[in-house]
C-alpha positions, 0 to 999 in steps of 0.5 A: 500500500502506498504512502498516500493510501496509508494516510487516508485508509487506516483500519482502526477499532472504530472501523468495526466498533461503530457498525457492531454497536449499531447492530447490537442496538438494533437487535437489543430493541428487537429482542425487548419488543418481542419479549415484552410485546411493547409494540415499538413499531408505533414509534416509527415514522407516521408521515405528516403527523406530529407524533410521527416525527419521533420515528425520524430518530427511532425508525432505523432501530425498529423492525417488524419481524425476524426476516426483516431485521436479518435482511438488514443486518449484514448489508448495514454492517458491511456498508457502514464498515466500508464507509468508515474505512474509506471515508473516515472524515465524513462517516459520522456525518453520513450516518447521523445526518443520513438517518435524520434527512432520509427520515424527514423525507420519508415523513413528508412523502410517505404513505399513512402507515408506520415506516420502520427499519434500517433500510433507509440508512442502507440506501443512504450508504449504497448511494453515497459510496457509489456516487462518491467513488465515481466523483473522486476518480480514484481507482480504489474508491471507484472499484468500491463503487462497482463492488457495491453495484455488483452486490446491491445493484438490485436494490434500485427496483425497491425505490419504486411503488410495489404492489401490495400483497394481502397478508404480507407487510408492504415495502416502504419504497418511500424510505428507500427513495429518500435514502437514495436521494440523501446519499446522492446529495451527500456525495455531491456536498461532502468534501473528501481528501484529494487522493493525489496520484503517487510519484511514478519513477522512470523505471516504474513506467511501462515504456521504460527501456533499461538499455537507454537509461544512463544509469543502467548503462553503468552495469553489464548483463551480470549486474557488474558495475562498469564504465567507471568514472575517469580518475581525473573526475574523482580528483578533488581540487583544493582551492587556496583559501586567502585570508583577508589582510589584517588592518591596524587602526591607530587613534592619536589622543592628545594628553592634557595635563590640566584636564579635570576629572569629575567623579 
């Protein structure tokens, strides 16, 4: 890994601690809700109602059933870990502001039902990582963008209205759309470091020809040093150091016998 990458991409405990803590919090509330039948889903986003505003903060940590929370857990952990590792400087902004902004957009455009789940945040992460990687034009981040598309590209179909099936929970396509738009806005607005290309020396270039290189001409095919400099080139010419002449300055001062001295 180059020095440039070492400066920007550092794996530290924070890289996995924050995603793990988020998963722990999500599963904790799911366990509490199902064990004590607290009906925490009612604290989700209920669009265009004052009480529904609490869901802007709480909804990512609430899930309806085991299949719902299981399907969100792995993508949330992978994407948040990638976010912190590759975009450490803006990762907390993307996570916190992503929850708030996508939640507010869902509260505005959503249907009159409770919207819960971490899928909105997942769409924020997918959208931000994809578009930001394309904007940086840096090969590692662009590769990350294409990897995200390969793994989660099919999620794009769930930002459109879905037919409701009787007996099954409907998908909050409004929350998905809000997350997608939020991630795109963040990718355009949040600044990341300039990933400057590393210095490439002459011998690292693909068109380098050792036969024409002045330094390589000093060696033969066995690696022996040849074409030694001439002896006169190695002689050190000592320059005579001429010291400046010493100048003596005499100052004549007339002595007066009758001069008075005051103390």
